[in-house]
C-alpha positions in Angstrom: 0.0 0.0 0.1 2.9 2.4 0.9 4.6 1.6 -2.3 1.5 2.5 -4.3 1.1 5.7 -2.6 4.7 6.6 -3.1 4.6 5.9 -6.8 1.4 8.0 -7.2 3.0 10.9 -5.4 6.2 11.0 -7.6 4.5 10.0 -10.9 4.0 13.5 -12.2 7.7 14.2 -11.5 8.7 11.2 -13.6 7.2 12.5 -16.7 10.0 15.1 -17.1 12.7 12.7 -16.2 15.1 10.6 -18.3 14.7 6.7 -18.1 17.8 6.4 -15.9 16.3 8.7 -13.3 13.0 6.9 -13.5 14.8 3.6 -12.9 16.6 5.0 -9.9 13.3 6.3 -8.3 11.5 3.1 -8.9 14.2 1.0 -7.4 14.2 3.3 -4.3 10.3 2.9 -4.0 10.8 -0.9 -4.2 13.4 -0.8 -1.5 11.2 1.2 0.8 8.5 -1.4 0.4 10.7 -4.5 1.1 12.7 -3.4 4.0 14.7 -6.3 5.5 13.6 -7.8 8.7 15.5 -6.6 11.9 16.9 -9.0 14.4 14.0 -7.9 16.7 11.3 -8.8 14.2 12.9 -12.2 13.6 13.0 -12.9 17.2 9.5 -11.7 17.9 8.1 -13.7 15.0 9.9 -16.9 15.9 8.8 -16.7 19.6 5.3 -16.0 18.5 5.4 -19.2 16.3 6.9 -21.3 19.1 4.4 -19.9 21.6 1.6 -20.9 19.3 3.1 -24.3 18.8 3.5 -25.0 22.5 0.2 -23.6 23.6 -1.7 -25.7 21.1 0.4 -28.8 21.7 0.0 -28.6 25.5 -3.7 -27.9 25.2 -4.2 -31.0 23.0 -2.2 -33.2 25.2 -4.0 -31.9 28.4 -7.4 -32.9 27.0 -8.7 -36.4 28.1 -7.1 -39.1 26.0 -4.5 -36.5 24.9 -1.8 -38.9 25.8 -3.7 -42.1 26.4 -5.2 -42.5 23.0 -2.7 -40.6 20.9 0.6 -41.0 19.2 2.1 -39.8 22.5 0.6 -42.6 24.8 3.1 -43.5 27.5 3.8 -47.2 27.5 5.2 -49.2 30.3 9.0 -49.8 30.3 10.2 -53.3 29.3 10.8 -54.1 33.0 7.2 -53.2 33.9 5.7 -55.2 31.2 7.4 -58.2 32.5 5.7 -57.6 35.8 2.3 -57.2 34.4 2.6 -60.1 32.0 3.6 -62.4 35.1 0.6 -61.1 37.1 -2.1 -61.5 34.4 -2.8 -65.0 35.5 -3.4 -64.1 39.1 -7.1 -63.4 40.0 -7.7 -59.7 40.2 -4.8 -58.7 37.9 -6.0 -59.7 34.5 -6.2 -56.2 33.3 -3.4 -54.8 35.4 -1.3 -53.4 32.4 -4.1 -51.3 30.8 -5.2 -50.1 34.1 -1.8 -48.8 35.1 -1.4 -47.4 31.5 -4.6 -45.4 31.9 -3.6 -44.0 35.3 -0.1 -42.9 34.3 -1.3 -41.2 31.0 -4.1 -39.4 32.9 -1.4 -38.2 35.1 0.5 -36.8 32.1 -2.6 -35.3 30.8 -3.3 -33.5 34.1 0.2 -32.3 34.3 0.2 -30.9 30.6 -2.4 -28.3 31.7 0.4 -26.6 33.9 3.3 -27.2 31.5 2.8 -24.6 28.9 3.6 -21.5 30.8 6.8 -23.1 32.0 7.8 -23.7 28.4 6.7 -20.4 27.1 8.8 -18.7 29.7 11.9 -20.4 28.4 11.1 -19.0 24.9 11.0 -15.5 26.1 14.6 -15.8 27.2 15.8 -16.8 23.5 18.2 -14.3 22.2 17.9 -12.5 18.7 21.0 -14.5 17.6 19.4 -17.7 18.7 16.2 -16.9 16.8 18.0 -16.0 13.6 20.0 -19.3 13.7 16.8 -21.3 14.3 14.9 -19.7 11.6 17.5 -20.5 9.0 18.3 -23.9 10.6 16.9 -27.3 10.2 13.0 -27.9 10.2 13.1 -28.8 13.9 15.9 -26.5 14.9 13.6 -24.6 17.4 12.6 -27.9 19.1 16.1 -29.1 19.2 17.2 -25.9 20.7 14.6 -25.9 23.4 15.3 -29.5 24.2 18.9 -28.7 24.7 18.6 -25.5 26.8 15.5 -26.1 28.8 15.2 -29.8 29.4 16.8 -30.0 32.8 14.7 -27.0 34.1 11.6 -28.4 32.5 12.2 -31.7 34.2 12.7 -30.1 37.6 9.6 -28.0 37.3 7.4 -30.8 35.6 8.4 -33.6 38.1 6.4 -32.4 41.1 3.3 -31.8 38.8 3.6 -35.3 37.5 4.0 -36.7 41.0 1.0 -34.8 42.2 -1.1 -35.9 39.1 -0.1 -39.5 39.6 -1.2 -39.4 43.2 -4.3 -37.8 42.1 -5.2 -40.8 40.0 -3.6 -43.2 42.6 -1.1 -44.4 40.0 2.0 -44.6 42.2 0.2 -46.4 45.0 -1.5 -48.7 42.4 1.9 -49.5 40.7 3.6 -49.9 44.1 1.0 -52.5 45.3 1.5 -54.4 41.9 5.3 -54.3 42.1 5.3 -55.5 45.8 2.9 -58.4 44.8 5.3 -59.3 41.9 8.3 -59.1 44.2 6.9 -61.7 46.6 6.7 -64.3 43.7 9.4 -67.0 43.9 12.5 -66.7 41.7 11.9 -63.3 40.2 14.4 -60.5 39.8 13.3 -57.7 42.2 11.7 -54.6 40.4 11.8 -51.0 41.8 8.4 -49.7 42.3 9.4 -46.0 41.5 7.5 -45.0 38.4 8.0 -41.2 38.7 11.1 -40.6 36.8 10.1 -42.8 33.9 6.7 -41.0 33.6 8.2 -37.5 33.8 10.7 -38.3 31.0 8.0 -39.9 28.7 5.5 -37.1 29.4 8.3 -34.6 28.3 9.0 -36.6 25.1 5.4 -36.4 24.2 5.4 -32.6 24.9 8.5 -32.0 22.7 7.1 -34.3 20.1 3.9 -32.1 19.9 6.0 -28.9 19.7 8.2 -30.4 16.9 4.9 -31.1 15.0 3.6 -27.6 15.5 6.9 -26.1 14.4 7.1 -28.2 11.2 3.5 -27.1 10.4 4.3 -23.4 10.6 7.5 -23.8 8.7 5.8 -25.8 5.7 2.2 -24.9 5.8 1.4 -21.3 4.6 -2.1 -21.3 6.3 -0.6 -21.9 9.6 1.2 -18.5 9.4 -1.7 -16.7 11.0 -0.2 -13.2 11.5 1.5 -10.8 9.1 4.8 -11.0 11.1 4.8 -14.9 10.9 4.3 -14.6 7.1 7.2 -12.2 6.7 9.5 -13.9 9.1 8.9 -17.5 7.6 9.1 -16.2 4.0 12.7 -15.4 4.8 13.2 -19.0 5.8 11.4 -20.2 2.5 14.1 -18.4 0.4 17.2 -19.9 2.0 
């Protein structure tokens, strides 16, 4: 729009100019219309994109069955599956594996409701240089970056939420009872009843997986670029 107004304003002057002058004026007008992105704009656009991805991803995972009936379903570790397989023949434990799976996934879904603000705060700390490198990097560069610089902090912040959520659904008590029953069986290798660390790590795997999916969508799907700034920032990525 500004380019069109500028051309209309200078058009009467161009009539009396030679072709070389006309060319210089037109080039100047084009440059005004297509100013390069500043570092601040790149950073703002990328942070906006990641915030959208994380918020949407966390919201999806926090819904009922967001983990439990999705690609990000948390499965039992191999050691735990040995326990449930052995106990299935015991009365009252025939559906033990699915029951514990539902409980731990419900816990992760509950925790995901509180996870997004923690992740978004980490995005705000990203520097302009980081943002530029991510924009021009691999298709999952932002997710990789966040995984690298925030994982430990997210784990520490996420862990009590997961534990609280697991307790809300009685998952830890249920699993502890199952393991203690298993450990009393003859000739079995003793199993650690602690489920917290495993569930926290798997819940974060799912969260980062959803963020990566949203990042890829914004990078490749033009309709996912829902603001003018996103369109301009990621157009720069398209040209690399």
